[in-house]
C-alpha positions, 0 to 999 in steps of 0.5 A, a space after each residue: 780709184 780707191 786708195 790702198 786699204 789696211 790689210 788689218 781690215 781683211 780676214 787673215 788666217 794666220 796673224 803674226 804676234 805683235 804685228 800692227 797696221 802701218 802706212 806712210 806718205 810719199 811726202 815723208 821723204 822730206 827730211 831735216 835731221 842728219 844722222 850720225 854714223 853708228 855701225 856697218 855698212 856705211 852709206 855716204 851722203 853728199 855734203 853731209 856725214 856718213 850714215 850707217 845702217 845697222 841691219 837686224 838679223 835675217 831670220 834663219 827659219 821660214 816665217 809663218 804664212 799669212 793667208 789673205 781673204 776677202 772680207 766676209 761682208 763682200 757681196 758679189 752679184 756678177 762675176 768679174 771678167 776673166 783676166 788673161 795670164 800671159 803663158 796660160 791656157 784658157 780664159 784667165 782668172 777671176 779670183 786668186 788666193 794670196 799667201 805671204 810668208 814674211 816675218 814682218 807681215 801684216 805690219 809691213 803692209 805687203 798684203 795691202 799692196 798685193 790686194 790693192 793691185 789685184 782688186 784694181 785689175 778686177 780680180 777677187 781675193 779669196 781663201 780657196 781659189 784654184 789660182 794661188 799667188 805666193 810670196 815667200 820673202 825674207 826681210 832685213 830692216 836697216 837702221 841708223 842713229 839720227 842724233 836727238 831722234 834716236 835710232 830709226 828704221 828708215 831702210 830695208 832689204 826684201 828678197 825672195 820669190 813670187 809664184 803664181 800657180 793653178 791646176 793644169 797650168 805652168 807655174 810662173 815664178 819671179 825673183 823679188 830683190 829690193 834694197 832701200 838704203 837708210 835715209 840721210 835725215 829724218 824728222 823726229 816725229 817720223 822716226 820708225 822706232 820698230 823693225 817691223 816699221 821699216 819701209 818694206 812696202 817701198 822696197 818690195 813694190 818695184 819687184 812686185 810691179 815687174 812680176 805683175 806686168 810680166 803676168 798680166 801685161 796690158 791688163 795691169 794698167 788699172 794697177 799702174 793707174 792706182 799707183 799714180 792716183 794714190 798718195 802713198 806711193 813714192 815718186 820713183 815707182 810712179 816714174 817706173 809705172 809711166 815707163 812701163 805703160 809707154 812700152 805697151 801697145 796702145 791697141 791692147 789697152 781699152 780706151 777708157 783705161 788709156 784715158 784714166 792712166 793719162 788723167 792720173 799721170 797729169 793729176 800727180 803733176 798737178 799734185 806736185 806743182 808746189 815741189 821743186 822741179 828737180 830730181 825725181 819730180 823733174 824726171 816724172 814730169 818729163 816722163 809724163 810729157 813724153 807719154 802725152 806727146 805720143 798721143 798729142 800734137 800739142 805740147 802744153 808743158 807743165 809750168 803752172 796750173 794753166 798748163 794742167 788745165 790745158 792738158 785736162 781739156 785736151 784729154 777730155 777732147 781726146 776721149 770724146 774723139 775716140 
C-alpha cells in the first residue's frame, strides 16, 4: 500500500498564495518541553502547568476553492471497477472530482488525505468527473507558548461539510467537526511556527473517515488498511479504523482485503513493540487482538516478536484455507 503523497505533486487548479507542502509523523507526539500559559482558552494537563491555546481568527469570508486533479503523467489502460455508493442507483463510481474550500489548503494537507483514501479504494481523481466530492471547511489554528521553543501551533479546529453529488443522484452531505487541543509539550525542533502548519489533517481525518464509511461501507476497507500501513497516521485513528472494520459483515469484504487489513493491523503492533504498552498503544493492541479472535480459535497475544511471527504464520494459513 503506498504512503500518502504530497498534494503539491498533483495539478492544483487554484493554488493559495504562500502555501507549502507539509507532513508529520505519528511519532511526533513524543514530547519533552512543557508550555507556559499564554491566553484563553485554558487546557489543564495532569501533573503539569496549565497550557493555553491562542486561536487565530476564523476567516469571515469563504476561502477560495482548490480543485485537485490527477497528474498529467498518469496513463490509464483499463477502467477500474465501479465503486458502489450506498443510497445511489446504478453501478457506482470510477472517478470523482475533489473540490476543497479551506483557507489553509494545500499546506494543511487535507487534499493528501482525500486523494490517498479515494485512490486506495480504486477511484480515480479527475478534474471533470460527473461525481463531485466537495469539502467546505473553516479552520482555526491553536497555539501555545512553550518556553524556549516559543509559540507553536500544536492544536486545531476544523468544521464544515463534506458532500458527494452527481447527476440524477441524491446529494449526500455529512458534517465534519474536529477539535484537537494544543499539545502539553513539544520538542523545540518540532515546533510548528506558522498557522498553516497546525495539525488540521489529524483534526480533520476522524470526521472524514466517518463520511467515507457512510458513503462506501465495506468498499472503504482498502482505505482503512492504508491508515494502518502508513506511519503518518496517529494511533487513535488506527483504533477507530479497527473498530469500524469490526462492525462490518465479513461476507461483504473480499477475502484478500480481509487478509490485507488483518496483516496491516498486526504489522503496526510489531511496529509499536518498542513503545510502552499503555494508553493508546494498549487500546490498539487489544482492539487488534479482539479482531483476530473473531477469525482465530487461538490467541497468541502480543507480548513479543515471537507472538507476531505466530500471528503472521496463522494469517498465511488462514488465507490459504479460504
